[in-house]
N, C-alpha and C positions, 0 to 999 in steps of 0.2 A: 504494500500500500504506500502510495507516495504522499508524503506530508507537504502541504502547502503552507509556507510561512506567511502570515499576514504582515504586511509592511506597516510600521508604525507611522502615524501622522504627526510629524514634528512641526513646530511652528517657529516663526522668527521672533527674536527677542527685541524688546524695546530698549532704547538707550538706558533708561533707568534700571531695567532688569539686568542689563550687562554690568552696570556699576554695582548693583546689589550682589551679583554672583562673584565679581572680583573681590569685593570686601569679604564675602563668606570664605572664599578660597584662602585669602590672607589670614583669616581667623583659624584656619585649619579644618574647615568643614570637608567631608568626604565628597569627592567628585561624583560618585555613584548616587549619593543621596540628593545632591543638588540637581543632577540630571533628571531624576524621578520627580523631584519637587517642581521643576520648571518645565517638565515634559519635553526635554530635548535630549540629544545624544551626549555622550561624555566628551566627544571632541569639541562640541559647541561650548562646553564649560571651560575647557582649556583655551579655546579661541577668545572667549570673553575676558578671561583673566589677562591674556597676552595683549588684547586691544587696550585695556586700561593701563597696563605697564608701559606700553609704547605711546600712551597718551593720544591714541586715535579716538578714544572716547574718554573724556576727562572725569575725574572723580570729584565728589563734593568737597574734599579737602582743598582741591586746587581751584574751587569756585568756578568750575568749568561746566557745571550742569546747565549753565545758560546757553551752551552750544546747541541744545535741543531747539530746533527752529520753531518759532511761533507763527501762527497764521497772521499774515499782514493784510490789511485792508487794501483792496485793489483801487488804485487811483488812475484817473484819466487826465493827462496833461496835454493841453494844446499850446503849441508855440505862439508867443505873443503876436508874431507877424501874421499867423493864420487867423487869429482872433480879429486882428485889425482888418484883414481882407474881408472877412465875413461881415463885420460891422459896416465897412464901406459899401459892400454890396447891398446890405439892407437899407442903408441911407439913400443909395441911388434908386432903389426900387422899394419904397416903404410899404407898398400894398402887397408885396409878396409874403405869403404865409411861410412858416418854417419848413413844412414838407415840400412845398414848391421850390423854395429857395435852395433847399438841400439837393433836389433833383437837378436844378440848373447848375449848382456848384459842381456836381459830379460830371455833368455834361461838358463843363468848361475844362475838363481834364484834371481836376483836383482829386485828392484822395477822399474817400467817403468819411463822413463824420456823423456820429449819432445825432438824431433829431433832438434828444434830450440835452445833449451837450450844446448844440446851437441855441436851444431854448434858454439855457442857463446864461450863455454869453449875452444874448439879447436882453434878457430880464435884468442882468446886472448893469446894463447901460440904458435902461428905460426905453428900449426900441420896440417893445411889444405894446399894442394898443390895450387900453383898459377895457374890461368886460362891461358891456352895456346891458341894461335890463332887457330881458327877453320880451319880444313883441307878442301881441295877442295871437293866440293859436287859432287856426282855421282848419276845418275838416278838408282834407285833400282827396281828390279823386284820382284813381289809378287805373290805367288801361291794362288789359290782360295779354296783349301781344303787340309786337312792332307793327307800324303802319296802320294801327287802328285809329290813332289820332295824332296829328301834328299840331304844333303851336307855331304861330308866325308873328313876328314883331319887327319894329324898326328902332334901333338904338345904337349907342356906341359911336357917335360921330367923332371925326378926327379932322383937324385943320391941316391941309397940305399946302405948302408954298406954291403959288402959281395956279392952284386949282380952287382952293377955298375949302369949305366944309364938305366932307364926304360922309355918307351914311351907311351903316351896316344893316343889311337885310338878312335875317336868319330864320331858318326852319328847324324846329326841334321835335324829335320823336318822343311823345309823352311816356312811352313804356321804357325805352332803353336809355333815354337822355342823349342819344347820339344826335349829331348835327348833320342831317343829310345835305344841307347846303347853307353857306353863308358867304355873301358877296358884298363888297363896298361899291357904292355908286356915287356919282357927283351930284345927284338930286334924288328926290323922293317921288318920282313919277310912278303912276300906276303900272306902267309896263315893267318896271324893275321888280315889282312883286311877282308878276307873272313869270319873268325870267328866272327868278330865284326858285320859285316853286317848281318850274319846269326842270331846272337843274337837279332838284331833289328827286323828281320822278325818274329822270334819266339814270340817276345813280342807284336808287333803291327800289324803284317800282311805284305803282299807283297806290295811294293811301285811301282809307275809307272816309276820313273827315278831317277838316282843318279848323282850328280854333283861333279866331282873330278878334280884334277889338271892333268898336262901332264906328271907326273912322270912315270917311267918305271914300277912301281908297279901297276899302274892303266891302262896304255895304252901300248899295245904291239908295238914293233918297226918293226916287220916284217909282213908277211901276216897271220901268225898263231896267233890266240887269246891266251892271257895268261889265267891262271886259274881264275883270278878275272873276266875277261870278259866272260869266259865260265860259271862261276857261275851265273852271272847276266842274261846271255842269257837263262839259264835253267829256270829261274823264269820269263822271259819276261820283265826284267828290262832294260830300256834304259840307256846307259852310256853316259853322256855328259861331255866332257872335257873342262876345262876353257881355255880362250884365253891366250896364252903365254905372260908373262911380264905384266899381268893385274890382280893383286891380288884382286881388288875391287869386282870381281865376287864372291869371297868366303868371302865377308865381314861379313856375319852373323855368320858363324862358327868361323871366326877369332875373332869376338867380344865375342863369347862364351868362347873361349880359354883365352881371356884377363880377363874375369870375373873369370874363374877358377883359373888363375894365381894370381889374386889379393885377392881372398877369400880363396879358398880351399888349393892351393899349399903353400901359405904363412903360413897357420896354420900347414900343414903337415911338412914343413921344421923345424918349431919350435918343433914339436913333435919328429922328427928324432934327433934333438940335445939333447932332454931330454931322448930319448929312442933309443940308437944306434941299437938295435936289431929289429927295425921296419921292417916288412916283406912286400913282394909284395902282399900277401894275405890280410894283414891288410889294405894296401893302397887301394886295390879295394873294400874292405868292407866299409871303411870310405868314399870312393868316392860314393858308392851307397847310403849311408845315406845322404851325402851332396846333391846329386841330388834330392832325394825324399823329404827331409825336408827343403832345402834351395832354390835351383835353381828352381825347378818346382812349388814351393809354393809361389814365389814372383812375383809381377807385373812386366812384361817385358816392358822395355822402348819403344820398337818398336811396339808391339801389344797392349799395355796398358791393358793387362789382364794376368792372370797366364797361363803359358804353359799348365799345366794340365787342367785348366778350358776351354781353347780353344779346347782341344781334346774332352772333355765331351760335350761341346756345340754342337758338330757335331755327338754326339752319337757314338764316336769312343773310346772305352776303351781298355786297354791292354788285349789281348786274345791270347792264344796259339793255338787256333783253326781257326785263321784267314786265314791260308794258307791251 
């Protein structure tokens, strides 16, 4: 019969245990007794005594027990010049939030910095706006799928040298918050609204309904429909006008324009100061880049997902053959 010897499970000694073993050996304690007491082999007892003799682990008499490392609090230090660069960027674009500023900081080729660290830097220099009292809450309506309802409005005007004020026409999908189309024009003609909505249809397909205000550019005042209403009727799009004196109904597109004002327009105004020859064509090109790389690629606070991701999750991708 073959006997199988069970291997003993020895363990590692702590520095304090090594010191205690060395002191016991010096007092004349038997190695076998110490090995059984500390659940280690005899060789480990000899090694422990030798380590203390060679002062690889120091004894209490030499006040060297302090060599046992203690856990230190992790600290994050940012170089003063980096802090100054972040502060200057915030002062240049004061409407940029911490999350957006951090993304742009990384896109500029800088090393990533935690949002909490940037927040502390700005808080210490009073660069963060004070919290305002929450406004009155209103019940919000939500659509169940993309293209079920679009919202359309005109805002975000910018002054361009040699052209004058240009106006932003935007269409927003109520479900996903994606922007099917946004274009700047040098005027607020009715035809510009039709061109913008047509661009959205070419890109994402025909929608079911569009929510607009009661302005004459959207709603006819007589029995005859205006060109915008005729255009929507041709595609079978239902036109829904907002309730007068109740802007909350357009809250989603109003919030989008606020984001554009704080992020994109703030940067454009700085660009115009540095380059007076900035054109309307450049403005619309930069706007398209901003929407694709920034707005559509960031987590939306209302839907808690990216607008582009919400569209893809419903298998609805931009297509020029949707109509």
